[in-house]
C-alpha positions in Angstrom: 8.4 -11.1 25.9 4.7 -10.6 25.4 1.6 -13.0 26.1 -0.2 -13.5 23.2 -3.6 -14.3 23.4 -5.4 -16.8 20.8 -8.7 -14.3 21.1 -6.9 -11.0 20.9 -10.1 -9.3 19.0 -13.5 -8.7 20.0 -16.8 -8.2 18.1 -19.5 -6.1 17.3 -22.6 -5.1 18.8 -25.7 -4.1 17.2 -28.2 -1.9 18.9 -32.0 -1.3 18.2 -33.0 1.5 20.2 -36.4 1.4 20.9 -38.0 4.8 20.2 -35.3 5.9 17.7 -36.7 8.6 15.3 -35.6 8.3 11.7 -36.9 10.8 8.8 -36.1 10.5 5.4 -33.6 13.2 4.5 -35.0 14.2 1.8 -32.8 17.5 1.4 -29.7 15.3 0.2 -30.2 11.5 -1.0 -26.6 11.3 -0.3 -26.2 13.8 2.8 -27.4 12.4 6.0 -27.4 14.4 9.4 -27.6 13.1 13.1 -28.3 15.6 15.8 -29.6 15.2 19.4 -32.4 17.7 18.5 -35.9 16.2 17.2 -35.9 15.7 13.5 -37.4 18.5 11.5 -37.7 19.4 7.7 -35.9 20.3 5.6 -33.7 17.4 7.4 -30.0 19.3 5.7 -28.5 21.0 9.4 -27.6 20.0 13.1 -30.8 22.2 13.6 -32.9 20.4 11.3 -31.5 16.9 11.2 -33.1 14.0 9.3 -32.2 11.4 12.3 -32.1 11.7 16.2 -29.6 8.4 16.4 -26.3 7.5 14.4 -27.6 3.7 14.0 -30.7 5.1 12.4 -29.0 6.9 9.9 -26.4 3.9 9.2 -29.8 1.9 8.5 -30.9 4.7 6.0 -30.1 5.4 2.2 -26.9 8.4 2.8 -23.2 7.9 1.8 -22.2 10.4 3.9 -23.2 10.9 7.8 -23.0 14.1 9.5 -23.0 13.8 13.4 -23.6 16.7 15.5 -22.2 18.0 18.3 -23.5 15.6 21.3 -23.0 12.3 22.8 -24.9 9.3 21.7 -25.8 6.1 23.4 -25.4 3.0 21.3 -23.8 1.0 19.6 -23.1 1.1 15.7 -23.2 -1.9 12.9 -21.7 -0.6 9.7 -22.2 -3.4 7.1 -21.9 -0.9 3.7 -19.5 1.4 2.5 -20.5 4.7 4.2 -18.6 8.2 5.4 -18.9 9.3 8.6 -18.0 12.9 10.0 -17.9 14.2 13.4 -18.8 18.2 13.8 -18.4 19.7 17.2 -17.3 17.0 19.8 -19.6 14.5 18.4 -19.3 11.3 20.9 -20.4 7.8 20.7 -20.3 6.2 24.1 -21.7 2.8 25.0 -25.4 2.7 26.0 -26.4 1.5 30.0 -27.1 -1.8 28.5 -24.9 -3.2 26.0 -25.8 -6.3 23.6 -24.0 -8.9 21.8 -23.0 -7.8 18.3 -24.4 -9.9 15.6 -22.9 -9.1 12.0 -21.7 -11.9 10.2 -18.0 -11.0 11.0 -19.1 -11.3 15.0 -21.1 -14.9 14.2 -18.0 -16.0 12.3 -15.8 -15.1 15.4 -18.0 -16.6 18.0 -18.4 -19.6 16.0 -14.4 -20.1 15.9 -13.8 -18.9 19.6 -17.2 -19.9 21.2 -17.4 -16.3 23.2 -19.9 -13.9 22.1 -18.5 -10.6 20.6 -19.3 -6.9 22.0 -18.3 -4.0 19.9 -18.9 -0.2 20.5 -18.7 0.1 16.7 -18.7 -3.3 14.2 -17.6 -2.6 10.7 -18.0 -5.8 8.3 -18.6 -4.7 5.0 -17.0 -5.3 1.4 -15.8 -1.7 0.5 -14.5 2.1 1.8 -15.7 3.0 5.1 -14.8 6.4 6.4 -14.9 7.7 10.2 -13.3 10.9 10.5 -13.1 13.5 13.7 -15.6 10.9 16.3 -15.0 10.5 19.9 -15.7 6.8 20.6 -16.0 5.7 24.1 -15.6 2.1 24.6 -15.4 1.7 28.3 -18.1 -0.7 29.5 -20.8 0.9 31.7 -20.0 -2.4 34.0 -18.6 -6.0 33.7 -20.0 -6.8 31.1 -20.1 -10.6 31.9 -22.0 -9.7 35.4 -20.3 -9.7 38.7 -17.1 -10.1 39.4 -14.4 -11.5 36.4 -15.2 -13.7 33.5 -14.0 -13.3 30.1 -17.1 -14.6 28.7 -16.8 -11.9 25.6 -14.1 -10.4 23.3 -14.3 -6.7 23.5 -13.3 -4.3 20.9 -13.8 -0.5 20.3 -14.0 -0.6 16.6 -13.9 -4.2 14.4 -12.7 -4.4 10.9 -13.6 -7.5 9.2 -15.4 -8.5 6.3 -13.3 -7.2 3.4 -13.9 -3.6 4.9 -11.4 -1.2 4.7 -11.7 1.5 7.4 -10.3 4.8 7.1 -9.9 6.9 10.5 -9.0 10.1 11.4 -8.6 12.6 13.3 -10.8 10.3 16.1 -10.5 9.5 19.6 -10.9 6.0 21.1 -11.2 5.1 25.0 -11.8 1.6 25.5 -12.2 -1.4 24.9 -12.3 -2.4 28.5 -14.6 -3.0 31.4 -14.5 -0.3 34.1 -11.8 -1.7 35.9 -9.0 -3.3 33.9 -8.9 -7.2 35.0 -6.8 -9.7 34.2 -8.4 -11.4 30.4 -7.3 -11.7 27.4 -10.1 -9.5 25.8 -10.4 -5.7 25.6 -8.6 -4.4 21.7 -9.2 -0.4 21.1 -8.9 -1.0 17.1 -9.0 -4.6 15.7 -8.3 -5.1 12.0 -8.7 -8.5 10.5 -9.4 -11.9 12.6 -7.2 -14.7 12.1 -9.2 -17.5 13.7 -12.3 -17.8 11.5 -13.0 -20.2 8.8 -14.2 -16.7 6.8 -14.5 -13.0 6.8 -11.4 -12.5 9.0 -9.7 -10.1 6.4 -10.2 -6.0 7.5 -7.7 -3.3 6.5 -7.3 0.0 7.4 -5.5 3.5 7.5 -5.1 5.5 10.6 -4.0 9.0 10.8 -4.1 11.8 13.9 -5.7 9.3 16.1 -5.5 8.3 19.8 -6.4 5.3 21.1 -6.2 5.0 25.2 -7.9 3.1 27.8 -7.7 -0.3 26.2 -7.4 -3.7 28.2 -5.3 -6.0 25.9 -4.0 -3.7 23.3 -4.4 -0.4 21.6 -4.4 -2.1 18.0 -4.5 -5.1 16.6 -3.6 -6.4 12.7 -4.1 -9.6 12.8 -4.4 -12.5 10.0 -3.2 -13.0 6.4 -4.1 -10.5 4.1 -5.2 -8.1 6.4 -3.5 -4.9 6.5 -2.7 -1.2 8.4 -1.2 1.9 7.9 -1.0 3.8 11.1 0.6 7.2 10.7 0.9 10.6 13.6 -1.5 8.2 16.1 -1.0 8.0 19.8 -0.9 4.9 21.9 -1.5 5.0 25.8 -1.2 2.7 28.2 -2.5 2.6 31.3 1.0 2.7 32.7 2.5 0.0 35.5 -0.4 -2.6 36.0 -0.7 -5.7 37.8 -3.6 -6.8 35.7 -2.2 -8.2 32.3 0.2 -7.6 30.3 -0.9 -4.8 28.0 0.4 -3.7 24.8 0.0 -0.5 22.2 0.3 -2.3 18.7 0.5 -5.9 17.8 0.8 -6.9 14.1 0.6 -10.6 14.2 -0.6 -13.8 12.7 0.5 -12.9 8.9 -0.8 -9.4 9.0 1.5 -6.6 7.7 1.5 -2.8 9.2 3.6 0.1 8.6 3.3 2.2 11.4 5.3 6.3 10.8 5.4 8.9 12.9 3.4 7.8 15.7 3.8 7.9 19.8 3.1 4.8 21.9 4.0 4.6 25.9 2.6 3.7 29.2 2.5 -0.4 28.7 4.1 -1.8 31.4 3.0 -4.9 33.4 3.9 -5.7 37.0 2.0 -9.2 37.3 3.9 -11.5 39.3 4.1 -13.1 35.2 5.7 -10.2 34.1 9.7 -9.2 35.0 12.6 -7.9 33.7 14.2 -11.4 32.1 12.3 -12.2 29.0 13.4 -16.0 29.3 11.2 -16.5 32.2 9.0 -13.7 32.7 6.6 -12.1 30.1 6.6 -8.3 29.5 4.6 -5.3 27.9 5.3 -4.2 24.5 5.0 -0.9 22.7 4.8 -2.6 19.5 5.3 -5.9 18.6 5.3 -8.0 15.8 4.2 -11.6 15.7 4.6 -13.9 12.4 4.0 -10.5 10.8 4.1 -10.8 7.1 7.2 -9.0 5.3 7.3 -5.4 4.6 5.7 -4.8 8.1 7.8 -1.6 9.9 7.9 0.9 12.2 9.8 4.2 11.2 10.1 8.1 13.2 8.3 7.0 15.9 8.6 7.6 19.5 8.7 5.0 22.0 8.9 5.5 26.4 7.3 3.9 29.4 7.1 0.5 28.1 8.8 -2.5 29.5 10.0 -3.2 26.0 9.9 -1.0 23.1 9.5 -3.1 20.1 9.5 -6.6 19.8 10.3 -8.8 16.9 9.2 -12.4 16.8 9.2 -13.4 12.6 11.1 -15.6 10.4 14.2 -15.4 9.0 12.6 -13.6 5.5 9.8 -11.7 7.2 11.4 -9.6 10.1 10.3 -6.1 10.4 12.4 -2.7 10.0 12.8 -0.5 12.7 14.2 3.0 11.7 14.5 6.4 12.5 12.6 6.3 15.9 13.0 7.4 19.5 13.3 5.0 22.2 13.6 6.8 25.8 12.8 5.6 29.0 11.4 2.1 28.0 12.3 -0.1 31.5 13.5 -3.3 30.3 14.4 -3.1 26.6 14.6 -0.4 23.8 14.3 -3.1 21.2 14.1 -7.1 21.6 14.6 -9.5 18.7 12.9 -12.7 20.1 12.9 -14.6 16.9 13.8 -14.5 13.4 15.4 -11.1 12.3 15.4 -7.7 12.2 16.7 -4.5 10.8 17.6 -1.7 13.5 19.2 1.6 11.6 19.0 5.2 12.5 17.2 4.9 15.9 18.0 6.6 19.0 17.9 4.8 22.1 18.5 6.0 25.7 17.5 5.1 29.3 16.6 1.6 29.4 18.2 -1.2 31.1 19.3 -2.5 27.5 19.3 -0.9 24.1 18.7 -4.2 21.7 18.8 -7.8 23.1 18.7 -11.1 21.4 16.9 -14.0 22.6 17.7 -17.4 22.2 16.1 -20.4 24.0 15.3 -24.3 24.0 11.9 -23.6 26.2 9.9 -20.5 26.6 8.2 -19.0 29.7 5.6 -21.5 31.4 6.8 -24.3 29.0 6.1 -22.9 26.2 7.9 -23.9 22.6 11.1 -22.8 22.3 12.6 -20.8 19.1 11.7 -22.0 15.6 14.4 -19.5 14.2 17.4 -18.1 16.0 17.6 -14.8 16.6 19.2 -12.4 13.8 19.9 -8.7 12.4 21.7 -5.9 11.7 22.3 -2.5 13.8 23.4 0.5 11.5 24.0 3.9 12.2 22.1 3.5 15.3 22.8 5.7 18.6 22.9 4.2 21.7 23.3 5.4 25.4 22.7 5.9 29.0 22.2 2.0 29.3 22.4 0.7 32.8 23.2 -2.7 31.9 24.3 -3.3 28.3 24.0 -1.6 24.6 23.4 -4.9 22.9 23.2 -8.0 24.8 22.4 -11.6 24.1 20.4 -13.4 26.7 21.1 -17.0 26.9 19.0 -20.2 28.3 22.3 -22.1 27.2 20.9 -25.3 26.2 22.3 -27.6 23.9 19.2 -27.1 22.1 19.6 -23.9 21.4 19.4 -22.4 17.5 22.2 -20.1 16.6 21.8 -16.7 16.3 24.0 -14.1 14.9 23.7 -10.0 15.0 26.0 -7.5 13.7 26.5 -3.8 14.9 28.1 -1.3 12.4 28.5 2.6 11.7 27.0 2.9 15.1 27.5 5.2 18.1 27.3 3.6 21.5 28.4 5.7 24.9 28.0 6.1 28.4 26.6 2.5 28.7 28.8 0.4 31.5 31.7 0.2 28.8 32.6 3.2 27.8 33.9 1.5 24.6 31.7 0.0 22.0 33.4 -3.6 22.9 32.8 -3.2 26.4 29.1 -2.3 26.1 28.1 -5.9 24.2 27.9 -9.0 25.6 26.7 -12.7 24.6 25.6 -15.0 27.1 26.6 -18.0 24.7 29.1 -16.7 22.4 29.7 -19.9 20.6 26.1 -20.1 19.2 24.6 -16.5 19.7 27.1 -14.5 18.0 27.6 -10.6 18.3 29.9 -8.9 15.6 30.7 -4.8 17.5 32.8 -2.5 15.3 36.2 -2.4 16.9 36.8 0.1 20.1 38.4 3.2 18.5 
C-alpha cells in the first residue's frame, strides 16, 4: 500500500531575470524565436532571434515560441494559451538560485497548504498550452529550503492548474527533487490539478512520447475532481530501491480521471523501515495507483516492472479502474493489488513476482490509519499468471471481526508454474468466509 500525501503537488516559480533582453519579433507577430545568441534583426531564426530568454518571450505577443538549441537557466510562468517548441536539444534548467512561484494557482496552493510553491514550469491559464521536444531539468541546485532536510516547499517540474489544458509531447523531465532524495512527501514531475485548494485546482493534460525520471515522490500525479489526463507511450522511471521514501510512478487520485496506454513504468521500490512485503502493516511503492479516482480510469497495453507493486486500486465498488492487456514482469511483491473497491483485470500477463493478484481485507490500516470503506472485489478474465513465488491470487486478511466482505472471480485464465501447478492450488484466501475467491476448476 502506498503512503498518500496530503500535499503531493508542488507549485510554480516566477523568475524575473535581470539583464534579460527582449526585442519585439517584428518579422512575425505570432511566432517568436528564442536563442542563446543576442537578439538581432530580422528576429525570425535561431541566428537572428527576438529573445534570449524564454520567460521574456512568454511575456511577448506571440502565440508560438520556438526555442533554439542551448540551455536556458530560468523558471517559466505560462498564464496564456501558447505553443512552445524546442529545437536541437533545447533545455530548460533551474537557475542557481530558485524563487517561490507566484501565479494565482501557486498562491491558492500556498494558502491551502501553508507551503510555498516552487515549479520549474508553472502553467496557470485558461486554455491550451503546448510544449513539444523540450528537455526540462527540475533537479534543484541544492536543498531548496536550506541546510539539512526540510519540507518547507512544494516542488513540481510542471504544474498544470487554473483550468489549463497541457499537451506535452516528445519531452523529457528530470525531477522534481532536491539534489539528494530525502524523506519529504514533495517532489512531483508533472502535477495535473490540485484537490486541496478552494479554487484554480482544475488541470487537464495529454502526454505523449515523453520521459519522466529523477522525481522525489511521484513521476506524474493527476489530482482533483474534474482534472483529467491521457498518458500515452510515456516512460516513467523511479530511482530504484531507495530508503528515503516510497516513490510512485503515476498517481491518479481524489476524483481525477486518467487513461494510461502503451507506457512503461519502472523502478519504484521502497527500502524504508516503513515499507515491506506485507501491505497490511507496511507501505509499498507503486508503479501506478488509482486512489479514489473517477470512474473510467484505466491502464492498458503498458509495461510495469521493477516496482514493489505494479498497479494498486483503492477505489469504490462503482469507480474501480480497468487493467487490460498489460505486461507485469519482475515487480517485487505484487503485480496487481486491490486494496479497496472494485477492479477489472483482463488479458494481462503477469510473471516473476511474489503474488500475481492480491486482494486486501483490513479493519485498521497501516500505522492505525482507517480501515476499508469498501471491501475488495473484482474479476480477472483471460489473464496469464505464471512464475509467482507464492501465489497466483491471494486474499490477504487481518481476520478482524470488523472486516468488510469481499469477492473476486477468476475465469478463462492461464495459471501455471506457481507454487501449486493447478489453478486451485495457486489461489488462496486467508479469510474464506468473508473474502471469497472463485477460481476456475482444475482440469
